[in-house]
Structure formats: structure tokens, C-alpha cells
C-alpha positions as CSV (number, residue, x, y, z in Angstrom):
1,X,98.1,89.0,104.9
2,X,101.7,89.3,103.9
3,X,101.3,86.8,101.1
4,X,98.1,88.6,99.8
5,X,99.9,92.0,99.8
6,X,102.8,90.4,98.0
7,X,100.6,89.0,95.2
8,X,98.7,92.2,94.9
9,X,101.9,94.1,94.7
10,X,103.3,91.8,92.1
11,X,100.3,91.4,89.8
12,X,98.0,94.3,90.5
13,X,100.4,97.2,90.7
14,X,101.1,97.2,86.9
15,X,97.4,97.3,86.1
16,X,96.8,100.1,88.6
17,X,99.7,102.1,87.2
18,X,98.3,101.8,83.7
19,X,94.9,102.9,85.0
20,X,96.5,105.8,86.8
21,X,98.5,107.0,83.7
22,X,95.5,106.7,81.3
23,X,93.3,108.7,83.6
24,X,95.9,111.3,84.1
25,X,96.3,111.8,80.4
26,X,92.5,111.9,80.0
27,X,92.2,114.5,82.7
28,X,94.9,116.7,81.0
29,X,93.0,116.5,77.7
30,X,89.7,117.3,79.3
31,X,91.1,120.3,81.2
32,X,92.5,121.6,78.0
33,X,89.1,121.4,76.3
34,X,87.3,122.6,79.5
35,X,85.2,119.4,80.0
36,X,84.1,117.6,83.2
37,X,86.8,115.5,84.8
38,X,84.9,114.1,87.8
39,X,84.9,110.4,86.8
40,X,88.5,110.4,85.8
41,X,89.5,112.2,89.0
42,X,87.7,109.5,91.1
43,X,89.5,106.7,89.2
44,X,92.8,108.5,89.4
45,X,92.4,108.9,93.2
46,X,91.3,105.3,93.7
47,X,94.2,103.8,91.7
48,X,96.8,106.1,93.4
49,X,95.5,105.2,96.8
50,X,95.6,101.4,96.0
51,X,99.1,101.8,94.6
52,X,100.4,103.6,97.8
53,X,98.5,101.2,100.1
54,X,100.0,98.2,98.4
55,X,103.5,99.6,98.5
56,X,103.2,100.4,102.2
57,X,101.9,96.9,103.0
58,X,104.7,95.2,101.0
59,X,107.3,97.5,102.6
60,X,106.1,96.9,106.1
61,X,105.8,93.1,105.8
62,X,108.7,90.8,106.4
63,X,107.7,88.4,103.6
64,X,110.1,88.2,100.7
């Protein structure tokens, strides 16, 4: 499990961060135009949760 979390942290975190930032910008644009933001909010929440979960796993493991 430690090795899996390390690989996820190493290779998936940058992709999740890009998804997070793009959805955040999209939400801000949609709020300005008073459009629906449901789909972007879901993706923002999922990517943020996965980022935090991966950081917590890597920090709690003793694998370097």
C-alpha cells in the first residue's frame, strides 16, 4: 500500500492539481455569469479529496 500511495502521489497529484485549478477557474467564470456550477463543483470536490487523501497516505507511510 505504501508503494501504491507513493506512485499515486508522484504521478497523479500533478494531474489532479491541474483538474482542480481548471475547475476552480471555470466555477469562478460561471458564478460571474450566473450559470450552473454543479458538475464543476463535483469534479473540484473529487480532485481536492484525492489530493488530500494521497498527501495523508504518503505522509503517514514510512516508505521513502
